[in-house]
C-alpha positions in Angstrom: -16.8 12.7 -9.4 -15.1 10.7 -12.1 -11.8 9.0 -11.2 -8.9 9.5 -13.6 -5.9 7.2 -13.5 -2.7 6.7 -15.4 -3.1 3.4 -17.3 0.3 1.8 -18.0 -1.2 -0.3 -20.7 -2.1 2.8 -22.9 0.5 5.1 -21.5 -2.0 7.9 -20.7 -4.3 9.2 -18.0 -7.9 7.9 -18.5 -11.3 8.2 -16.9 -12.1 5.0 -15.0 -15.2 3.2 -16.3 -16.0 0.1 -14.3 -17.1 -3.3 -15.8 -20.1 -3.2 -13.4 -21.7 0.1 -12.5 -20.7 1.3 -9.0 -18.3 -1.5 -8.4 -14.6 -2.1 -8.9 -12.5 -5.3 -8.7 -8.8 -4.7 -7.9 -6.0 -7.3 -7.9 -2.8 -6.5 -6.0 0.4 -8.4 -6.6 1.2 -9.4 -3.0 4.4 -10.5 -1.2 6.6 -13.4 -1.8 6.8 -14.7 1.7 10.4 -15.9 2.2 11.6 -12.8 4.1 10.4 -9.6 5.6 9.3 -7.0 3.1 11.4 -3.8 2.9 10.3 -0.1 2.9 10.3 0.0 -0.9 7.8 -2.9 -1.0 5.7 -1.1 1.7 5.5 2.0 -0.4 3.7 -0.1 -3.0 1.3 -1.6 -0.5 0.5 1.9 0.8 -0.3 2.8 -2.8 -2.7 -0.2 -3.0 -4.4 1.1 0.1 -4.8 4.6 -1.2 -6.3 3.4 -4.4 -8.9 1.3 -2.5 -9.7 4.2 -0.1 -10.2 6.7 -2.9 -12.7 4.4 -4.7 -14.5 3.7 -1.4 -14.5 7.5 -0.7 -16.2 8.0 -4.0 -18.9 5.5 -3.2 -17.7 2.4 -5.1 -18.2 -1.1 -3.9 -14.6 -2.4 -3.8 -13.4 -6.0 -4.0 -9.7 -6.0 -3.3 -7.8 -9.2 -3.9 -4.2 -9.8 -3.0 -2.1 -12.9 -3.5 0.6 -14.4 -1.3 3.4 -16.2 -3.3 4.0 -19.1 -0.9 5.6 -21.4 -3.4 8.4 -20.4 -5.8 12.2 -20.8 -6.1 12.8 -18.4 -3.2 10.4 -19.9 -0.7 11.6 -23.4 -1.4 15.3 -22.3 -1.1 14.6 -20.6 2.3 12.7 -23.7 3.6 15.7 -25.9 2.7 18.2 -23.4 4.3 16.3 -23.3 7.6 15.3 -27.0 7.6 11.7 -26.2 8.0 8.6 -27.1 5.9 7.5 -24.7 3.2 4.3 -23.9 5.1 6.2 -23.1 8.3 8.4 -20.7 6.5 5.7 -19.0 4.4 3.2 -18.6 7.2 5.8 -17.1 9.5 6.8 -14.4 6.9 3.1 -13.9 5.9 2.3 -13.1 9.5 5.2 -10.5 9.7 3.8 -9.0 6.5 0.3 -8.7 7.8 1.7 -7.1 11.0 3.5 -4.5 8.9 0.2 -3.7 7.1 -1.5 -3.2 10.4 1.3 -1.0 11.7 0.8 1.2 8.6 -2.9 1.3 9.0 -3.3 -0.5 5.6 -6.7 -2.0 5.2 -6.6 -5.8 4.9 -7.6 -7.0 1.4 -11.1 -8.5 1.2 -9.5 -11.7 -0.1 -5.9 -12.8 0.6 -5.1 -15.8 -1.7 -2.3 -18.2 -1.2 -0.8 -19.8 -4.3 -0.6 -23.2 -2.7 -4.4 -23.2 -2.2 -5.1 -22.6 -5.9 -3.0 -25.2 -7.6 -6.1 -26.7 -9.2 -6.9 -23.5 -11.0 -3.3 -23.2 -12.3 -3.4 -26.8 -13.6 -6.7 -26.0 -15.4 -5.3 -22.9 -17.1 -2.1 -24.7 -18.1 -4.2 -27.6 -19.6 -6.1 -25.1 -21.7 -2.9 -23.6 -23.0 -1.6 -27.0 -23.9 -4.8 -27.9 -25.7 -4.6 -24.7 -27.7 -0.9 -25.4 -28.7 0.3 -22.2 -27.0 2.1 -24.2 -24.3 4.5 -27.1 -24.9 6.5 -29.6 -22.8 10.3 -29.6 -22.4 12.4 -32.0 -20.3 12.1 -29.7 -17.2 8.5 -28.4 -17.5 5.7 -26.8 -19.4 6.5 -23.6 -21.2 4.5 -20.8 -22.7 5.4 -20.0 -26.4 5.5 -16.2 -26.7 5.7 -16.7 -30.5 2.1 -17.9 -30.4 0.9 -14.7 -28.7 1.4 -11.8 -31.3 0.7 -9.1 -28.7 3.4 -10.3 -26.3 5.1 -7.3 -24.6 2.4 -4.7 -25.3 2.2 -3.4 -21.7 6.0 -3.0 -21.6 6.0 -1.5 -25.1 8.5 -4.0 -26.4 8.4 -6.0 -29.6 9.9 -9.4 -29.9 9.1 -10.2 -33.5 12.7 -10.6 -34.5 13.5 -13.1 -31.8 14.1 -16.8 -32.6 10.9 -18.9 -32.8 12.5 -22.1 -33.9 13.2 -24.6 -31.2 16.7 -24.2 -29.9 19.0 -26.8 -31.4 15.9 -28.4 -33.0 15.5 -30.4 -29.8 11.8 -31.0 -29.0 12.7 -31.1 -25.3 14.2 -27.6 -25.2 12.6 -24.1 -25.2 11.5 -22.6 -28.5 12.6 -19.1 -27.6 14.9 -17.9 -24.8 12.1 -15.7 -23.5 9.5 -18.5 -23.3 8.7 -18.9 -19.6 7.8 -21.8 -17.4 4.2 -22.4 -16.5 4.9 -25.6 -14.7 8.2 -27.0 -13.4 8.6 -30.8 -13.2 9.6 -32.2 -9.8 13.2 -32.1 -8.9 15.4 -33.2 -6.0 15.8 -29.5 -5.0 12.0 -29.2 -4.5 11.8 -32.0 -2.1 8.2 -32.8 -1.2 6.9 -29.5 -2.8 5.1 -31.3 -5.6 1.6 -31.7 -7.0 0.1 -34.2 -9.4 -1.0 -32.9 -12.8 -2.1 -34.6 -16.0 1.1 -33.3 -17.7 3.5 -34.4 -15.0 4.2 -34.0 -11.3 5.7 -30.7 -10.3 4.9 -27.2 -9.1 3.6 -24.0 -10.8 5.8 -21.3 -12.2 5.5 -17.8 -10.6 3.6 -16.1 -13.4 0.8 -18.6 -13.7 -0.1 -18.1 -10.0 -1.4 -14.6 -10.4 -3.3 -15.3 -13.6 -5.1 -18.2 -12.1 -5.9 -16.5 -8.8 -7.0 -13.2 -10.3 -9.3 -14.7 -12.9 -10.7 -17.1 -10.3 -11.5 -14.3 -7.8 -12.5 -11.5 -10.2 -13.4 -13.1 -13.5 -11.6 -13.4 -16.9 -11.5 -9.6 -17.3 -10.8 -7.4 -14.2 -11.0 -3.7 -13.7 -7.6 -2.8 -12.1 -4.3 -4.7 -11.6 -1.6 -3.0 -9.5 2.0 -3.6 -8.7 5.5 -2.1 -8.5 7.1 -0.9 -11.7 9.7 -3.7 -11.3 6.9 -6.2 -12.1 6.0 -4.6 -15.4 8.4 -6.9 -17.3 8.4 -9.9 -17.4 5.8 -10.7 -14.7 2.9 -8.6 -15.8 3.8 -9.0 -19.4 3.6 -12.8 -18.9 0.4 -12.6 -16.9 -1.3 -10.8 -19.8 0.0 -13.3 -22.4 -1.1 -16.5 -20.5 -4.4 -15.1 -19.3 -5.6 -13.7 -22.6 -4.3 -16.8 -24.5 -6.3 -19.0 -22.1 -9.6 -17.0 -21.9 -9.6 -15.3 -25.3 -10.6 -12.0 -23.5 -8.8 -8.9 -22.3 -7.2 -9.6 -19.0 -7.0 -6.2 -17.3 -8.5 -2.8 -18.3 -6.4 -0.5 -16.1 -2.9 -1.2 -15.0 -1.3 0.9 -12.2 2.4 0.8 -11.3 4.2 2.4 -8.4 7.7 3.8 -8.8 10.9 2.7 -7.1 12.3 3.9 -3.8 16.0 4.5 -3.5 17.9 4.7 -0.2 20.4 7.6 0.2 20.4 8.0 -3.6 21.2 4.3 -4.1 19.2 1.3 -5.2 18.2 -0.8 -2.2 20.1 -4.0 -1.9 21.2 -6.4 0.8 24.8 -6.3 -0.5 24.9 -2.5 0.1 23.6 -2.8 3.6 20.7 -0.5 2.9 17.9 -3.1 2.8 15.6 -1.4 5.3 12.6 -2.9 7.0 9.8 -1.3 8.9 11.3 -2.4 12.2 14.5 -0.5 11.3 12.5 2.6 10.7 10.9 2.2 14.2 14.3 1.6 15.8 15.4 5.0 14.3 12.6 6.7 16.3 10.2 7.1 13.3 6.6 5.9 13.9 5.0 3.7 11.1 2.3 6.3 10.6 4.9 9.1 10.2 6.5 6.9 7.5 3.1 6.6 5.9 2.6 10.4 6.0 6.0 10.8 4.3 4.9 8.4 1.5 1.8 10.5 1.0 4.0 13.6 0.2 5.2 12.0 -3.1 3.1 10.9 -6.0 3.0 7.1 -6.4 4.5 7.3 -9.9 7.4 9.4 -8.8 10.7 7.9 -7.6 11.5 8.7 -4.0 14.7 8.8 -2.0 14.6 7.4 1.5 16.7 9.3 4.1 16.4 9.5 7.9 16.5 13.3 7.6 13.5 13.3 5.3 11.6 10.9 7.6 12.4 13.0 10.7 11.1 16.1 8.9 7.9 14.2 7.9 7.5 13.0 11.5 7.7 16.6 12.8 5.0 17.7 10.3 2.9 14.7 11.2 3.1 15.5 14.9 2.1 19.1 14.1 -0.9 17.8 12.2 -2.0 15.6 15.1 -1.6 18.5 17.5 -3.7 20.8 15.3 -6.4 18.2 14.9 -6.6 17.4 18.6 -6.7 21.1 19.4 -9.5 21.7 17.0 -11.4 18.7 18.3 -11.2 20.1 21.9 -13.1 23.2 20.9 -16.9 23.7 20.8 -18.3 25.3 17.6 -18.2 29.1 17.7 -21.3 31.0 16.5 -20.6 34.7 17.1 -21.3 37.2 14.4 -17.7 38.1 13.9 -16.7 34.5 13.2 -19.7 33.9 10.9 -18.5 36.9 8.8 -15.1 35.1 8.3 -16.8 31.8 7.7 -18.8 33.4 4.9 -15.6 34.6 3.3 -14.1 31.1 3.6 -16.9 29.7 1.4 -14.7 30.9 -1.5 -12.7 27.7 -0.8 -14.8 24.5 -0.8 -12.2 22.2 0.8 -14.2 19.1 0.4 -14.7 19.7 -3.3 -11.0 20.6 -3.8 -10.0 17.4 -1.9 -12.2 15.2 -4.2 -10.7 17.0 -7.2 -7.1 16.1 -6.4 -7.6 12.6 -5.1 -9.6 11.6 -8.2 -6.8 13.0 -10.4 -4.6 9.9 -10.4 -4.6 9.7 -6.6 -2.6 12.9 -6.2 -1.8 12.6 -2.5 0.9 15.4 -2.4 -1.7 17.9 -3.5 -4.2 16.5 -1.0 -1.6 16.9 1.8 -0.9 20.5 0.7 -4.6 21.2 0.8 -4.7 19.9 4.4 -2.1 22.4 5.5 -3.9 25.2 3.6 -7.0 24.3 5.6 -5.1 24.2 8.9 -3.7 27.7 8.2 -7.0 29.2 7.1 -8.2 31.5 9.9 -11.7 31.8 8.4 -12.7 28.2 9.0 -14.2 27.2 12.3 -12.1 24.9 14.4 -14.9 22.4 14.6 -15.2 22.4 10.8 -11.5 21.9 10.4 -11.7 18.9 12.8 -14.7 17.5 10.8 -12.9 17.9 7.4 -9.6 16.4 8.7 -11.5 13.3 9.9 -13.3 13.1 6.6 -10.1 13.4 4.6 -8.4 10.8 6.7 -10.7 8.2 5.3 -8.3 8.4 2.3 -5.1 9.3 4.1 -5.4 6.5 6.6 -3.4 8.3 9.3 -5.6 7.1 12.1 -7.0 10.4 13.3 -10.2 8.9 14.6 -8.2 6.5 16.7 -6.0 9.3 18.0 -9.1 11.3 19.0 -10.6 8.3 20.7 -7.4 7.7 22.6 -7.1 11.3 23.7 -10.6 11.3 25.1 -9.9 8.1 27.1 -6.7 9.5 28.4 -8.6 12.4 30.1 -9.8 9.8 32.6 -6.4 8.1 32.8 -4.3 11.0 34.0 -2.3 10.0 37.1 -3.4 11.9 40.2 0.0 13.4 40.7 0.0 14.9 37.2 -3.5 16.3 37.7 -2.2 17.8 41.0 0.7 19.4 39.2 -1.7 20.9 36.6 -4.0 22.3 39.3 -1.0 23.8 41.1 0.1 25.4 37.8 -3.3 26.9 37.3 -3.2 28.4 40.8 0.2 29.9 40.0 -1.1 31.4 36.7 -4.1 32.9 38.5 -1.6 34.4 41.0 0.5 35.6 38.1 3.5 33.6 39.4 4.7 32.9 35.9 8.1 31.4 36.8 6.4 28.9 39.1 3.8 28.1 36.4 6.6 27.5 33.8 8.5 25.2 36.2 5.3 23.2 36.9 4.7 22.9 33.1 8.2 21.5 32.6 7.6 19.0 35.4 4.4 17.8 33.7 6.2 17.5 30.4 9.0 15.5 32.0 6.4 13.0 33.2 5.3 12.4 29.6 2.3 14.7 29.4 1.5 18.0 27.8 -0.7 20.8 29.0 -2.5 23.2 26.6 -4.4 26.4 27.5 -7.5 26.6 25.4 -10.6 28.8 25.3 -12.4 26.0 27.2 -9.7 25.7 29.8 -6.7 23.5 30.4 -6.3 20.4 28.3 -4.0 17.7 29.8 -3.0 14.7 27.8 -0.4 12.1 27.1 2.5 13.3 24.8 2.7 10.7 22.0 5.6 12.5 20.3 8.2 11.5 22.9 
């Protein structure tokens, strides 16, 4: 089925057509590793993961590339503040970031590129821009002249034709235009030993050139999809397009995807407001990372969301119900009686797999996909084994870890403590004798020990309660 996505560059939804049949190259703007990422950042990374999973679900060979900004003003400032080397600081926060991805069941990118390991490519691109006269030196670095790129601002739908293109104060060492941006910053005392040799002067790269050099190096001069948060649209992605296309002479990206902001209690997230929330804060509040992921799936990636603990607790309750339903379905054998087959025939009116593919390929519409799951769960005409199979299949996109939950539940059957098994056996005896008060008391004791007992058509199912 064709995948349709909203292309920020054109401002409309388009059918995706790959550069190479059956394959897609995706570049994700990754973290700046000077601090832990916050929940708003993580929403964007879950978006990246969903995009990749949908393409893989539809049979594409995906190459996902993500960068790590491990050299810029912020990383250098943090290393100075903590008295540690740039690499010590950035690798520490990089590891925290990767741990957050793992907690959220986000697939690791196929290539995770550090800026400091691609300085050579950045120098080469800057040299090309200098040779073409599109970049120029000032006293503090090399700058890109936006006046030399007529299409500057096209993705952000801004026009800068009226802006000054004469060099400010007619000084050959100053910027031509206030919006001209640094490709290379000459070494300074503040940068310490964070410096590389280049034919145009010792220094370090500007932030924008890092992504252009790494993306084109990994995926070629033109790439299929570039993603990021809407906050990167201008100036970062605007500058990426300008420098990349000016250097290569080719279109840089065919499809741009941008995720919307996340507010916290109806306010913009900011450290100064004390609402700068990290994943560990969510966990401390009793919300599991996968419940947080489930909550993110209930809103479209292009819609602004509002983070509240009440919303997350509601999402966690729904997520637990989904897990319970899935485990319950998975514990049943397929039913083949004539009565059930009659209902199954009726349910063919709803082709759940086809409906699922329809909504996920419509600009990655996860809210509709989640709604479809609940429709499936409530549909009495579908066999429990079929529900289990469909939920496992859909989770290839959702990434909620259902296969892992099922595997763990099967292992736990053999790990039930003997005293809990004895309580369950005693409860069964009480039920057989119709001593209902005694049976209820034994159930409460089992639950107090962290286990749950369910009465199914196959008998009693005893397992660890993961919701407490």
